[in-house]
VOLO-445800 format. One record per residue (C-alpha): z, y, x; residue number from 1. Coordinates in nm, 4 decimals. Each point is the difference from the previous one (the first is absolute). Example, Ala and Ser with C-alpha at 12.3 -4.5 7.8 and 13.67 -1.06 7.14 Angstrom:
<site pz="0.7800" py="-0.4500" px="1.2300" pos="1"/>
<site pz="-0.0660" py="0.3440" px="0.1370" pos="2"/>
***
This chain:
<site pz="9.0160" py="7.2983" px="19.0909" pos="1"/>
<site pz="-0.3662" py="-0.0529" px="-0.1056" pos="2"/>
<site pz="-0.1052" py="-0.3078" px="-0.0991" pos="3"/>
<site pz="-0.2156" py="-0.0963" px="0.3219" pos="4"/>
<site pz="-0.2567" py="-0.2671" px="-0.2052" pos="5"/>
<site pz="-0.0356" py="0.3340" px="-0.2994" pos="6"/>
<site pz="-0.1043" py="0.2146" px="0.2976" pos="7"/>
<site pz="-0.2321" py="-0.2816" px="0.1759" pos="8"/>
<site pz="-0.1338" py="-0.0554" px="-0.3514" pos="9"/>
<site pz="-0.0573" py="0.3738" px="-0.1342" pos="10"/>
<site pz="-0.0494" py="0.1631" px="0.3256" pos="11"/>
<site pz="-0.1739" py="0.3033" px="-0.1762" pos="12"/>
<site pz="0.2081" py="0.0388" px="-0.2771" pos="13"/>
<site pz="0.2768" py="0.0067" px="0.2290" pos="14"/>
<site pz="-0.1753" py="0.2479" px="0.2374" pos="15"/>
<site pz="-0.1007" py="0.2772" px="-0.3018" pos="16"/>
<site pz="0.3617" py="-0.0634" px="-0.1380" pos="17"/>
<site pz="0.1765" py="0.0992" px="0.3353" pos="18"/>
<site pz="-0.2689" py="0.2695" px="0.0696" pos="19"/>
<site pz="0.1728" py="0.1637" px="-0.3024" pos="20"/>
<site pz="0.2947" py="0.0940" px="0.2535" pos="21"/>
<site pz="-0.2388" py="0.2379" px="0.2479" pos="22"/>
<site pz="0.0918" py="-0.2512" px="0.3108" pos="23"/>
<site pz="-0.2153" py="-0.2983" px="0.1662" pos="24"/>
<site pz="0.1879" py="-0.2987" px="0.0233" pos="25"/>
<site pz="-0.1236" py="-0.3047" px="0.2646" pos="26"/>
<site pz="-0.0614" py="-0.2867" px="-0.2648" pos="27"/>
<site pz="-0.2345" py="-0.1611" px="0.2466" pos="28"/>
<site pz="0.2454" py="-0.0016" px="0.2431" pos="29"/>
<site pz="0.2491" py="-0.2125" px="-0.2797" pos="30"/>
<site pz="-0.3135" py="-0.2435" px="-0.0451" pos="31"/>
<site pz="-0.0760" py="-0.0502" px="0.3161" pos="32"/>
<site pz="0.3801" py="-0.0986" px="0.0691" pos="33"/>
<site pz="0.0015" py="-0.1970" px="-0.3010" pos="34"/>
<site pz="-0.3248" py="-0.1642" px="0.1042" pos="35"/>
<site pz="0.2183" py="-0.1049" px="0.3313" pos="36"/>
<site pz="0.3066" py="-0.0908" px="-0.1744" pos="37"/>
<site pz="-0.2059" py="-0.2878" px="-0.2463" pos="38"/>
<site pz="-0.1987" py="-0.1460" px="0.3003" pos="39"/>
<site pz="0.3101" py="-0.0519" px="0.1614" pos="40"/>
<site pz="0.1631" py="-0.1347" px="-0.2835" pos="41"/>
<site pz="-0.3114" py="-0.2374" px="-0.1002" pos="42"/>
<site pz="-0.0314" py="-0.1340" px="0.3933" pos="43"/>
<site pz="0.4027" py="-0.0954" px="-0.0137" pos="44"/>
<site pz="-0.0441" py="-0.1907" px="-0.3267" pos="45"/>
<site pz="-0.2774" py="-0.1661" px="0.0709" pos="46"/>
<site pz="0.1548" py="-0.1116" px="0.3517" pos="47"/>
<site pz="0.3617" py="-0.1077" px="-0.1609" pos="48"/>
<site pz="-0.2386" py="-0.1971" px="-0.2853" pos="49"/>
<site pz="-0.1678" py="-0.1611" px="0.3145" pos="50"/>
<site pz="0.3932" py="-0.0714" px="0.1646" pos="51"/>
<site pz="0.1520" py="-0.1195" px="-0.3331" pos="52"/>
<site pz="-0.3253" py="-0.2620" px="-0.0324" pos="53"/>
<site pz="0.0488" py="-0.0961" px="0.3475" pos="54"/>
<site pz="0.3675" py="-0.0764" px="-0.0349" pos="55"/>
<site pz="-0.0518" py="-0.1742" px="-0.3391" pos="56"/>
<site pz="-0.2279" py="-0.2566" px="0.2070" pos="57"/>
<site pz="0.2359" py="-0.0155" px="0.2643" pos="58"/>
<site pz="-0.2118" py="0.0728" px="0.2763" pos="59"/>
<site pz="0.1425" py="0.1665" px="0.3093" pos="60"/>
<site pz="-0.3132" py="0.1651" px="0.1827" pos="61"/>
<site pz="-0.1232" py="0.2980" px="0.2260" pos="62"/>
<site pz="-0.1191" py="0.1820" px="-0.3309" pos="63"/>
<site pz="0.3576" py="-0.0325" px="-0.1251" pos="64"/>
<site pz="0.1162" py="0.1688" px="0.2997" pos="65"/>
<site pz="-0.2472" py="0.2332" px="0.0239" pos="66"/>
<site pz="0.0631" py="0.1430" px="-0.3917" pos="67"/>
<site pz="0.3423" py="0.0518" px="0.0542" pos="68"/>
<site pz="-0.0865" py="0.2213" px="0.2703" pos="69"/>
<site pz="-0.2576" py="0.1894" px="-0.1786" pos="70"/>
<site pz="0.2651" py="0.0447" px="-0.2556" pos="71"/>
<site pz="0.2528" py="0.1279" px="0.1946" pos="72"/>
<site pz="-0.2379" py="0.2706" px="0.1420" pos="73"/>
<site pz="-0.1608" py="0.0973" px="-0.3562" pos="74"/>
<site pz="0.3163" py="0.0519" px="-0.1752" pos="75"/>
<site pz="0.1517" py="0.2752" px="0.1786" pos="76"/>
<site pz="-0.3740" py="0.1486" px="-0.0681" pos="77"/>
<site pz="0.0364" py="-0.0582" px="-0.3496" pos="78"/>
<site pz="0.3081" py="0.1792" px="-0.0261" pos="79"/>
<site pz="-0.0772" py="0.2759" px="0.2384" pos="80"/>
<site pz="-0.3126" py="0.0566" px="-0.2716" pos="81"/>
<site pz="0.1960" py="0.0016" px="-0.3244" pos="82"/>
<site pz="0.2352" py="0.2669" px="0.1731" pos="83"/>
<site pz="-0.2882" py="0.2009" px="0.0862" pos="84"/>
<site pz="-0.1644" py="-0.0502" px="-0.3596" pos="85"/>
<site pz="0.3338" py="0.0784" px="-0.1436" pos="86"/>
<site pz="0.0624" py="0.3446" px="0.2016" pos="87"/>
<site pz="-0.3674" py="0.1550" px="-0.0406" pos="88"/>
<site pz="0.0125" py="-0.1303" px="-0.3841" pos="89"/>
<site pz="0.3320" py="0.1702" px="-0.0665" pos="90"/>
<site pz="-0.1727" py="0.3484" px="0.1017" pos="91"/>
<site pz="-0.1969" py="-0.0066" px="-0.3000" pos="92"/>
<site pz="0.1038" py="0.1457" px="-0.2981" pos="93"/>
<site pz="-0.0155" py="-0.1244" px="-0.3455" pos="94"/>
<site pz="-0.3057" py="0.0511" px="-0.2170" pos="95"/>
<site pz="0.0091" py="0.3482" px="-0.2373" pos="96"/>
<site pz="-0.0668" py="-0.1017" px="-0.3264" pos="97"/>
<site pz="-0.3421" py="0.1475" px="-0.1856" pos="98"/>
<site pz="0.1282" py="0.2887" px="-0.1417" pos="99"/>
<site pz="0.2151" py="0.1229" px="0.3003" pos="100"/>
<site pz="-0.2078" py="0.3460" px="0.1135" pos="101"/>
<site pz="-0.1227" py="0.0063" px="0.3483" pos="102"/>
<site pz="0.1593" py="0.1846" px="0.2784" pos="103"/>
<site pz="-0.2715" py="0.2366" px="-0.0330" pos="104"/>
<site pz="0.0463" py="0.0643" px="-0.3677" pos="105"/>
<site pz="0.4011" py="0.0354" px="0.0237" pos="106"/>
<site pz="0.2497" py="-0.0487" px="-0.2395" pos="107"/>
<site pz="-0.0705" py="0.0446" px="-0.3669" pos="108"/>
<site pz="0.2207" py="0.0863" px="-0.2603" pos="109"/>
<site pz="0.0554" py="-0.2894" px="-0.2792" pos="110"/>
<site pz="0.2710" py="0.1871" px="-0.2186" pos="111"/>
<site pz="0.1855" py="0.2988" px="-0.0521" pos="112"/>
<site pz="0.3423" py="0.0797" px="-0.2125" pos="113"/>
<site pz="0.2243" py="0.2912" px="-0.0492" pos="114"/>
<site pz="-0.0486" py="0.3617" px="0.0024" pos="115"/>
<site pz="0.1000" py="0.2032" px="0.3310" pos="116"/>
<site pz="0.2975" py="0.1958" px="-0.0217" pos="117"/>
<site pz="-0.0252" py="0.3951" px="-0.0181" pos="118"/>
<site pz="0.3188" py="0.1615" px="0.1469" pos="119"/>
<site pz="0.0763" py="0.3756" px="-0.0421" pos="120"/>
<site pz="0.2029" py="0.0231" px="0.3239" pos="121"/>
<site pz="-0.0633" py="-0.0698" px="0.3427" pos="122"/>
<site pz="-0.0402" py="-0.4031" px="0.0829" pos="123"/>
<site pz="0.2703" py="-0.1485" px="0.2392" pos="124"/>
<site pz="-0.1103" py="-0.3383" px="0.1911" pos="125"/>
<site pz="0.2407" py="-0.2607" px="-0.0549" pos="126"/>
<site pz="0.1853" py="0.0539" px="0.3317" pos="127"/>
<site pz="0.0535" py="0.3635" px="-0.0644" pos="128"/>
<site pz="0.1549" py="-0.1043" px="-0.3260" pos="129"/>
<site pz="0.1668" py="-0.3089" px="0.1546" pos="130"/>
<site pz="0.1620" py="0.2298" px="0.2724" pos="131"/>
<site pz="0.1347" py="0.2663" px="-0.2442" pos="132"/>
<site pz="0.1253" py="-0.2845" px="-0.2633" pos="133"/>
<site pz="0.1192" py="-0.1740" px="0.3014" pos="134"/>
<site pz="-0.1731" py="-0.3416" px="-0.0677" pos="135"/>
<site pz="-0.1819" py="-0.0170" px="0.3246" pos="136"/>
<site pz="0.1079" py="-0.0033" px="0.3220" pos="137"/>
<site pz="-0.2806" py="0.0050" px="0.2810" pos="138"/>
<site pz="0.2081" py="0.1777" px="0.2758" pos="139"/>
<site pz="0.2657" py="-0.2805" px="0.0089" pos="140"/>
<site pz="-0.2870" py="-0.2858" px="-0.0503" pos="141"/>
<site pz="-0.2078" py="0.1157" px="0.3104" pos="142"/>
<site pz="0.3185" py="0.0582" px="0.2116" pos="143"/>
<site pz="0.1005" py="-0.3619" px="-0.0572" pos="144"/>
<site pz="-0.3246" py="-0.1838" px="-0.0403" pos="145"/>
<site pz="-0.2372" py="0.2551" px="0.1275" pos="146"/>
<site pz="-0.2937" py="0.1457" px="-0.1653" pos="147"/>
<site pz="-0.0977" py="-0.0657" px="-0.3403" pos="148"/>
<site pz="0.3328" py="-0.1595" px="-0.1018" pos="149"/>
<site pz="0.2189" py="0.1265" px="-0.2100" pos="150"/>
<site pz="0.3337" py="-0.0347" px="-0.2607" pos="151"/>
<site pz="-0.0379" py="0.0131" px="-0.3803" pos="152"/>
<site pz="0.2924" py="0.1816" px="-0.1725" pos="153"/>
<site pz="0.2063" py="-0.0129" px="-0.3457" pos="154"/>
<site pz="-0.1997" py="-0.0077" px="-0.2907" pos="155"/>
<site pz="-0.3295" py="-0.0855" px="0.1706" pos="156"/>
<site pz="0.1292" py="-0.3243" px="0.1377" pos="157"/>
<site pz="0.1011" py="-0.0809" px="-0.3561" pos="158"/>
<site pz="-0.3726" py="0.1109" px="-0.1459" pos="159"/>
<site pz="-0.0805" py="-0.2696" px="0.2396" pos="160"/>
<site pz="0.2349" py="-0.2583" px="-0.1357" pos="161"/>
<site pz="-0.1501" py="0.1259" px="-0.3603" pos="162"/>
<site pz="-0.3157" py="-0.0316" px="0.1027" pos="163"/>
<site pz="0.0346" py="-0.3897" px="0.1058" pos="164"/>
<site pz="0.2134" py="-0.0904" px="-0.2713" pos="165"/>
<site pz="-0.2881" py="0.1330" px="-0.2392" pos="166"/>
<site pz="-0.2658" py="-0.2203" px="0.1995" pos="167"/>
<site pz="0.2369" py="-0.3103" px="0.0021" pos="168"/>
<site pz="0.0065" py="0.0181" px="-0.3984" pos="169"/>
<site pz="-0.3726" py="0.0690" px="-0.0375" pos="170"/>
<site pz="-0.1147" py="-0.2724" px="0.2414" pos="171"/>
<site pz="0.2278" py="-0.2508" px="-0.0801" pos="172"/>
<site pz="-0.0937" py="0.0141" px="-0.3713" pos="173"/>
<site pz="-0.3608" py="-0.0277" px="0.1119" pos="174"/>
<site pz="0.0607" py="-0.3044" px="0.1617" pos="175"/>
<site pz="0.0868" py="0.1058" px="0.3507" pos="176"/>
<site pz="0.2489" py="-0.2332" px="0.2249" pos="177"/>
<site pz="0.2292" py="0.2456" px="0.1860" pos="178"/>
<site pz="0.0238" py="-0.0338" px="0.3364" pos="179"/>
<site pz="0.1865" py="0.1879" px="0.2903" pos="180"/>
<site pz="-0.2120" py="-0.1128" px="0.3204" pos="181"/>
<site pz="0.0700" py="-0.0224" px="0.3648" pos="182"/>
<site pz="-0.0615" py="0.3409" px="0.2121" pos="183"/>
<site pz="-0.0832" py="-0.2174" px="0.2919" pos="184"/>
<site pz="-0.2553" py="-0.2486" px="0.0411" pos="185"/>
<site pz="-0.1886" py="-0.2213" px="0.2353" pos="186"/>
<site pz="-0.3664" py="0.0911" px="0.1449" pos="187"/>
<site pz="-0.1187" py="-0.2516" px="-0.2363" pos="188"/>
<site pz="0.0663" py="0.1647" px="-0.2945" pos="189"/>
<site pz="-0.1321" py="0.3134" px="0.1158" pos="190"/>
<site pz="-0.3180" py="-0.1978" px="0.0721" pos="191"/>
<site pz="-0.0128" py="-0.1815" px="-0.3099" pos="192"/>
<site pz="0.0251" py="0.3388" px="-0.2312" pos="193"/>
<site pz="-0.3307" py="0.0888" px="0.2034" pos="194"/>
<site pz="0.2304" py="0.2928" px="0.1863" pos="195"/>
<site pz="-0.0597" py="-0.1120" px="0.3571" pos="196"/>
<site pz="-0.2316" py="0.0211" px="0.1972" pos="197"/>
<site pz="-0.1628" py="0.2907" px="-0.1448" pos="198"/>
<site pz="0.3818" py="0.2514" px="-0.0671" pos="199"/>
<site pz="0.2055" py="-0.1545" px="0.2364" pos="200"/>
<site pz="0.0182" py="0.3303" px="0.1594" pos="201"/>
<site pz="0.1974" py="0.1371" px="-0.3147" pos="202"/>
<site pz="0.2489" py="-0.3171" px="0.0113" pos="203"/>
<site pz="0.3662" py="0.0363" px="0.1851" pos="204"/>
<site pz="0.0499" py="-0.2674" px="0.2350" pos="205"/>
<site pz="0.3442" py="-0.1253" px="0.0322" pos="206"/>
<site pz="0.2023" py="-0.1770" px="0.3304" pos="207"/>
<site pz="-0.3615" py="-0.1176" px="0.0597" pos="208"/>
<site pz="0.1183" py="-0.2232" px="0.2855" pos="209"/>
<site pz="0.2688" py="-0.1577" px="-0.2002" pos="210"/>
<site pz="-0.0066" py="0.0377" px="-0.3758" pos="211"/>
<site pz="-0.3475" py="0.0657" px="0.0123" pos="212"/>
<site pz="-0.0196" py="0.1407" px="-0.3714" pos="213"/>
<site pz="-0.1649" py="0.2928" px="-0.1774" pos="214"/>
<site pz="0.1207" py="0.2531" px="-0.2620" pos="215"/>
<site pz="-0.1732" py="0.0138" px="-0.3274" pos="216"/>
<site pz="-0.2174" py="0.3048" px="-0.1061" pos="217"/>
<site pz="-0.0336" py="-0.1330" px="-0.3693" pos="218"/>
<site pz="0.1832" py="-0.3358" px="-0.1632" pos="219"/>
<site pz="-0.3642" py="-0.1304" px="-0.0844" pos="220"/>
<site pz="0.0508" py="-0.1476" px="0.3729" pos="221"/>
<site pz="0.2917" py="-0.2260" px="-0.0522" pos="222"/>
<site pz="-0.0810" py="-0.0767" px="-0.3975" pos="223"/>
<site pz="-0.3427" py="-0.1136" px="0.1131" pos="224"/>
<site pz="0.1340" py="-0.2439" px="0.2549" pos="225"/>
<site pz="0.2625" py="-0.1037" px="-0.2991" pos="226"/>
<site pz="-0.2444" py="-0.3172" px="-0.0438" pos="227"/>
<site pz="-0.1761" py="-0.0016" px="0.3515" pos="228"/>
<site pz="-0.1084" py="-0.3704" px="0.0399" pos="229"/>
<site pz="0.0872" py="-0.1399" px="-0.3264" pos="230"/>
<site pz="-0.2231" py="-0.1006" px="-0.2919" pos="231"/>
<site pz="0.0934" py="0.1152" px="-0.3419" pos="232"/>
<site pz="-0.0916" py="-0.1765" px="-0.3421" pos="233"/>
<site pz="-0.2432" py="0.1154" px="-0.2450" pos="234"/>
<site pz="0.2642" py="0.0456" px="-0.2686" pos="235"/>
<site pz="0.2058" py="0.2386" px="0.2182" pos="236"/>
<site pz="-0.2493" py="0.2623" px="0.0624" pos="237"/>
<site pz="-0.0137" py="0.2654" px="-0.0038" pos="238"/>
<site pz="0.3484" py="0.0694" px="0.1614" pos="239"/>
<site pz="0.1385" py="0.3767" px="-0.0196" pos="240"/>
<site pz="0.2421" py="0.1757" px="0.2212" pos="241"/>
<site pz="0.1216" py="0.3400" px="0.0907" pos="242"/>
<site pz="0.1644" py="0.0470" px="0.2861" pos="243"/>
<site pz="0.2381" py="0.3249" px="0.1427" pos="244"/>
<site pz="0.0049" py="0.0784" px="0.3628" pos="245"/>
<site pz="0.0372" py="0.2488" px="0.2278" pos="246"/>
<site pz="-0.3064" py="0.0916" px="0.2076" pos="247"/>
<site pz="-0.0778" py="0.0600" px="0.3200" pos="248"/>
<site pz="-0.3279" py="0.1910" px="0.1616" pos="249"/>
<site pz="-0.0657" py="0.1256" px="0.3060" pos="250"/>
<site pz="-0.2344" py="0.2687" px="-0.1356" pos="251"/>
<site pz="-0.1955" py="-0.0268" px="0.3372" pos="252"/>
<site pz="-0.2708" py="0.2692" px="0.0698" pos="253"/>
<site pz="0.1551" py="0.1971" px="-0.3306" pos="254"/>
<site pz="0.1720" py="0.2472" px="0.1952" pos="255"/>
<site pz="-0.0630" py="0.3535" px="-0.1450" pos="256"/>
<site pz="-0.0972" py="-0.1426" px="-0.3753" pos="257"/>
<site pz="0.2904" py="0.0220" px="-0.2318" pos="258"/>
<site pz="0.2671" py="0.0807" px="0.2555" pos="259"/>
<site pz="0.2027" py="0.1939" px="-0.2233" pos="260"/>
<site pz="0.2511" py="-0.1798" px="-0.2655" pos="261"/>
<site pz="-0.0082" py="-0.3564" px="-0.1374" pos="262"/>
<site pz="-0.3634" py="-0.0784" px="-0.0638" pos="263"/>
<site pz="-0.0837" py="-0.1243" px="0.3058" pos="264"/>
<site pz="0.2891" py="-0.2193" px="0.2009" pos="265"/>
<site pz="0.1051" py="-0.2799" px="0.1765" pos="266"/>
<site pz="0.2261" py="-0.1727" px="-0.2273" pos="267"/>
<site pz="-0.0384" py="0.0354" px="-0.3805" pos="268"/>
<site pz="0.0841" py="-0.2397" px="-0.2904" pos="269"/>
<site pz="-0.2672" py="-0.1998" px="-0.2549" pos="270"/>
<site pz="-0.0123" py="-0.2165" px="-0.2537" pos="271"/>
<site pz="-0.3287" py="-0.2198" px="0.0379" pos="272"/>
<site pz="-0.1524" py="-0.2372" px="-0.2501" pos="273"/>
<site pz="-0.1934" py="-0.3215" px="0.1145" pos="274"/>
<site pz="-0.1746" py="-0.2805" px="-0.1967" pos="275"/>
<site pz="-0.1265" py="-0.3447" px="0.1287" pos="276"/>
<site pz="-0.2420" py="-0.0514" px="-0.2375" pos="277"/>
<site pz="-0.2913" py="-0.2583" px="-0.1093" pos="278"/>
<site pz="-0.3517" py="0.1643" px="0.1319" pos="279"/>
<site pz="-0.1117" py="-0.0084" px="-0.3828" pos="280"/>
<site pz="0.2540" py="0.2584" px="-0.0802" pos="281"/>
<site pz="0.0359" py="0.2313" px="0.2806" pos="282"/>
<site pz="-0.2092" py="0.2924" px="-0.1191" pos="283"/>
<site pz="0.1843" py="0.0015" px="-0.3352" pos="284"/>
<site pz="0.3336" py="-0.0138" px="0.1671" pos="285"/>
<site pz="-0.1316" py="0.2693" px="0.2388" pos="286"/>
<site pz="-0.0631" py="0.2357" px="-0.3205" pos="287"/>
<site pz="0.3557" py="-0.0885" px="-0.1484" pos="288"/>
<site pz="0.1483" py="0.1496" px="0.3384" pos="289"/>
<site pz="-0.1810" py="0.3204" px="0.0195" pos="290"/>
<site pz="0.0451" py="-0.0146" px="-0.3789" pos="291"/>
<site pz="0.4085" py="-0.0086" px="0.0911" pos="292"/>
<site pz="-0.0424" py="0.3053" px="0.2402" pos="293"/>
<site pz="-0.0977" py="0.2346" px="-0.2899" pos="294"/>
<site pz="0.2586" py="-0.1515" px="-0.1777" pos="295"/>
<site pz="0.2854" py="0.1299" px="0.2115" pos="296"/>
<site pz="-0.1700" py="0.3320" px="0.1156" pos="297"/>
<site pz="-0.0540" py="0.0882" px="-0.3498" pos="298"/>
<site pz="0.3618" py="-0.1389" px="-0.1464" pos="299"/>
<site pz="0.1212" py="0.2629" px="0.3137" pos="300"/>
<site pz="-0.2436" py="0.2789" px="-0.1427" pos="301"/>
<site pz="-0.1815" py="0.0608" px="0.3396" pos="302"/>
<site pz="-0.3661" py="0.0965" px="-0.0220" pos="303"/>
<site pz="-0.1931" py="-0.2239" px="0.2168" pos="304"/>
<site pz="-0.3436" py="-0.1474" px="0.0665" pos="305"/>
<site pz="-0.0931" py="-0.3545" px="0.1171" pos="306"/>
<site pz="-0.3352" py="-0.0238" px="0.2314" pos="307"/>
<site pz="-0.1871" py="-0.2812" px="0.1219" pos="308"/>
<site pz="0.0125" py="-0.0354" px="0.3974" pos="309"/>
<site pz="-0.2950" py="0.0121" px="0.2037" pos="310"/>
<site pz="-0.1080" py="-0.3105" px="0.1793" pos="311"/>
<site pz="0.0679" py="0.1836" px="0.3213" pos="312"/>
<site pz="0.3641" py="0.0518" px="-0.0368" pos="313"/>
<site pz="0.0992" py="-0.3638" px="-0.1496" pos="314"/>
<site pz="0.2592" py="-0.1886" px="0.2113" pos="315"/>
<site pz="-0.1689" py="-0.3089" px="0.1217" pos="316"/>
<site pz="0.1294" py="-0.2230" px="-0.2674" pos="317"/>
<site pz="-0.1105" py="0.2113" px="-0.2850" pos="318"/>
<site pz="-0.2799" py="-0.0754" px="-0.2068" pos="319"/>
<site pz="0.0932" py="0.2896" px="-0.2204" pos="320"/>
<site pz="0.2528" py="0.2703" px="-0.0423" pos="321"/>
<site pz="0.1135" py="0.2306" px="-0.2679" pos="322"/>
<site pz="0.2331" py="0.2917" px="0.1232" pos="323"/>
<site pz="0.2337" py="0.1958" px="-0.2468" pos="324"/>
<site pz="0.0337" py="0.3557" px="0.1492" pos="325"/>
<site pz="0.2588" py="0.2322" px="-0.1630" pos="326"/>
<site pz="-0.0679" py="0.4132" px="-0.0161" pos="327"/>
<site pz="0.2597" py="0.1657" px="0.2626" pos="328"/>
<site pz="-0.0024" py="0.3704" px="-0.1041" pos="329"/>
<site pz="0.0686" py="0.1425" px="0.3449" pos="330"/>
<site pz="-0.2457" py="-0.1616" px="0.1473" pos="331"/>
<site pz="-0.2405" py="0.0809" px="-0.2984" pos="332"/>
<site pz="-0.1172" py="-0.3656" px="0.0136" pos="333"/>
<site pz="0.0092" py="-0.3458" px="-0.0886" pos="334"/>
<site pz="0.1654" py="-0.1964" px="0.2574" pos="335"/>
<site pz="0.0010" py="-0.4352" px="-0.0139" pos="336"/>
<site pz="0.3152" py="-0.1841" px="-0.0867" pos="337"/>
<site pz="-0.1108" py="-0.3451" px="-0.1136" pos="338"/>
<site pz="-0.3029" py="-0.2001" px="0.0856" pos="339"/>
<site pz="-0.0922" py="-0.3183" px="-0.1827" pos="340"/>
<site pz="-0.2300" py="-0.2701" px="0.2000" pos="341"/>
<site pz="-0.1862" py="-0.3134" px="-0.0864" pos="342"/>
<site pz="0.0119" py="-0.1607" px="0.3336" pos="343"/>
<site pz="-0.2287" py="-0.3327" px="-0.1720" pos="344"/>
<site pz="0.1040" py="-0.3153" px="0.2243" pos="345"/>
<site pz="0.0131" py="0.1879" px="0.3509" pos="346"/>
<site pz="0.3621" py="0.0199" px="0.0386" pos="347"/>
<site pz="0.0367" py="-0.3403" px="-0.1588" pos="348"/>
<site pz="-0.2039" py="-0.1551" px="0.3088" pos="349"/>
<site pz="0.1762" py="0.1755" px="0.2496" pos="350"/>
<site pz="0.3299" py="-0.2070" px="-0.1554" pos="351"/>
<site pz="-0.1452" py="-0.2564" px="-0.0949" pos="352"/>
<site pz="0.1343" py="0.0179" px="-0.3792" pos="353"/>
<site pz="-0.1874" py="-0.2014" px="-0.2368" pos="354"/>
<site pz="0.0280" py="-0.1451" px="-0.3632" pos="355"/>
<site pz="-0.1268" py="-0.3092" px="-0.1819" pos="356"/>
<site pz="-0.3016" py="0.0819" px="-0.2728" pos="357"/>
<site pz="-0.0062" py="-0.1692" px="-0.3383" pos="358"/>
<site pz="-0.2238" py="-0.2208" px="0.1598" pos="359"/>
<site pz="0.2448" py="-0.1090" px="0.2359" pos="360"/>
<site pz="-0.1930" py="0.1731" px="0.3105" pos="361"/>
<site pz="0.1672" py="0.1872" px="0.2447" pos="362"/>
<site pz="-0.0988" py="0.3682" px="0.0672" pos="363"/>
<site pz="0.1312" py="0.3175" px="0.1416" pos="364"/>
<site pz="0.2134" py="0.2341" px="-0.2353" pos="365"/>
<site pz="-0.1228" py="0.3695" px="-0.0499" pos="366"/>
<site pz="0.2682" py="0.2609" px="0.0933" pos="367"/>
<site pz="0.0538" py="0.3737" px="-0.1502" pos="368"/>
<site pz="0.2568" py="0.2348" px="0.0367" pos="369"/>
<site pz="0.0929" py="0.3571" px="-0.1268" pos="370"/>
<site pz="0.2379" py="0.2753" px="0.1333" pos="371"/>
<site pz="0.2190" py="0.0447" px="-0.3325" pos="372"/>
<site pz="0.1850" py="0.3164" px="0.1560" pos="373"/>
<site pz="0.0267" py="0.1232" px="0.3219" pos="374"/>
<site pz="0.3171" py="0.1422" px="-0.0241" pos="375"/>
<site pz="-0.0100" py="0.2909" px="0.2714" pos="376"/>
<site pz="-0.2939" py="0.1402" px="-0.1290" pos="377"/>
<site pz="0.0612" py="-0.0166" px="-0.4221" pos="378"/>
<site pz="0.3062" py="0.1931" px="0.0793" pos="379"/>
<site pz="-0.1880" py="0.2876" px="0.1624" pos="380"/>
<site pz="-0.2008" py="-0.0448" px="-0.2916" pos="381"/>
<site pz="0.2303" py="0.0048" px="-0.2300" pos="382"/>
<site pz="0.2056" py="0.2756" px="0.1689" pos="383"/>
<site pz="-0.3259" py="0.2301" px="0.0152" pos="384"/>
<site pz="-0.1100" py="-0.0396" px="-0.3367" pos="385"/>
<site pz="0.3357" py="0.0520" px="-0.1586" pos="386"/>
<site pz="0.1009" py="0.2623" px="0.1854" pos="387"/>
<site pz="0.1402" py="0.3396" px="-0.2247" pos="388"/>
<site pz="-0.0177" py="0.3419" px="0.0519" pos="389"/>
<site pz="0.3868" py="0.0150" px="0.0781" pos="390"/>
<site pz="-0.0566" py="-0.2571" px="0.2999" pos="391"/>
<site pz="0.1222" py="-0.3088" px="-0.1671" pos="392"/>
<site pz="-0.1907" py="-0.3191" px="-0.0801" pos="393"/>
<site pz="-0.0249" py="-0.1766" px="-0.3427" pos="394"/>
<site pz="0.0409" py="-0.3860" px="-0.0173" pos="395"/>
<site pz="-0.2671" py="-0.1711" px="-0.1685" pos="396"/>
<site pz="0.1005" py="-0.0964" px="-0.3300" pos="397"/>
<site pz="-0.0613" py="-0.3748" px="0.0783" pos="398"/>
<site pz="0.2577" py="0.0266" px="0.2851" pos="399"/>
<site pz="0.2975" py="0.1733" px="-0.1940" pos="400"/>
<site pz="0.1435" py="-0.3172" px="-0.1239" pos="401"/>
<site pz="0.0590" py="-0.1487" px="0.3645" pos="402"/>
<site pz="0.0978" py="0.3208" px="0.1502" pos="403"/>
<site pz="0.2308" py="0.1363" px="-0.2828" pos="404"/>
<site pz="-0.1285" py="0.3389" px="0.0826" pos="405"/>
<site pz="-0.3150" py="0.1852" px="-0.0933" pos="406"/>
<site pz="-0.0005" py="0.2783" px="0.2546" pos="407"/>
<site pz="0.0686" py="0.0800" px="0.3538" pos="408"/>
<site pz="0.1583" py="0.3254" px="0.0735" pos="409"/>
<site pz="0.0925" py="0.2013" px="0.2873" pos="410"/>
<site pz="0.4047" py="-0.1001" px="0.1192" pos="411"/>
<site pz="0.2305" py="0.2914" px="-0.0853" pos="412"/>
***
C-alpha cells in the first residue's frame, strides 16, 4: 500500500515512476476519494469539538441535539469513504526503483556464472530421466489428484531432503531463524502480503462457507504476517527468517505451457527467506539475499544468470526484483528458479507492522523476501545438468554427505 500523503505531495514523481510499468493508474480518483474522506473527518472533528464544549458548559440546547444528529449522519459516510479509498489505493502497485528497467526495455541481465554443459550424447529431459530411473510418477499423480500433480520416488525424495538439510544449515549459520509455517491462511494474510487483489485467481480457496482459508503459494505469506499488527524495537531489527512449506498454485491461464514434467505444477515445496528491516539497511540486505542465491547455485554447480526484472513484470508489492535463472539443457535456455524482492514499506502498511526508531518515532518496517530454493525446479536442473551417458544422474558434491550416495542409477 502506498502512503497517500506521499502520493499527494509527490504526484508527478509517482506518475512518472508508475509509467515505467506500461500501464495507466487512476491517481486522480484516489486523491478525490482522499479529499472526500479528509473533508468528512474535518467536519466530524469540528462538530465533536463543539459538542464537547457544550457538554462542558452544561448546556442542553437544540444545537446539541442538532450536532448529535449530524454526527449520526456523517460517521457512516466517513466509514464508507475510508472503505472506498482503501479499495482504490489497494489497486495501486509499489513504485519501481530508479534502476528498474521500463516495461518497454525489458529484463536486464546483471550477472552470469558457469559454463553451459556440453554433452556428447542425446540429452534427455527430466521427465524421461525420472521415469527411466523410477523417480517421478506423473501418471499416478494425475489419476489421484488431476493434471500437474505427481509423485516423487526413491532417490529423488532423498535428494529433496538433502537440499533442505543443506539449506537449513547454510541459512541458520547466516542468522536466519528456521520456521515451518501454516499452509492455510486467512484472507488478511494474502492481502497484507500483496497477493490480493492482484493474484487472487492464482490461489486455491478452501471451504469458503466455513473455514474461508487460502492455500499459500509461498511461505512469504505466513512469514510476512508473523509480525502483523506489531511494533518491533530498533535493536531487534533486522529479523531474518526462512520458512519451509508446500506451495499451491492454480496456474490459471498457463495451460499449454510447461505442462510436461514438474516445472509448472500445482503443488511443490519451497524454502523462502524473509526479512523485516529498518529502511536504511533494506538495500544492503537486498544485495545480501541475492548473493546467497549465487552462493547456493555455485555450490550446486548449476550454470545461472541473474536478471533485473522490468517494471511491467514486477509483482504489486515489489519495488525491485532480481530473478535467478538456471540453465535447463533440454530446453536450451535459462529458467527462473528464485526471485529476490525488495518491497519497501508496501507490505508493512497493509499488515500494520512498525518499529521504533532510535529517536523513539514509530515508522513502518521494510520487508524483503527471496526464494532460497524452489525444490521441484531445482531437482529438474540437477537431473538435467548432471545426467550421464549411461542414463544415470550424478549428485552434486555438496549434497553427497546428506544423501549418502553420489549417483542415481537404473534399478536392477
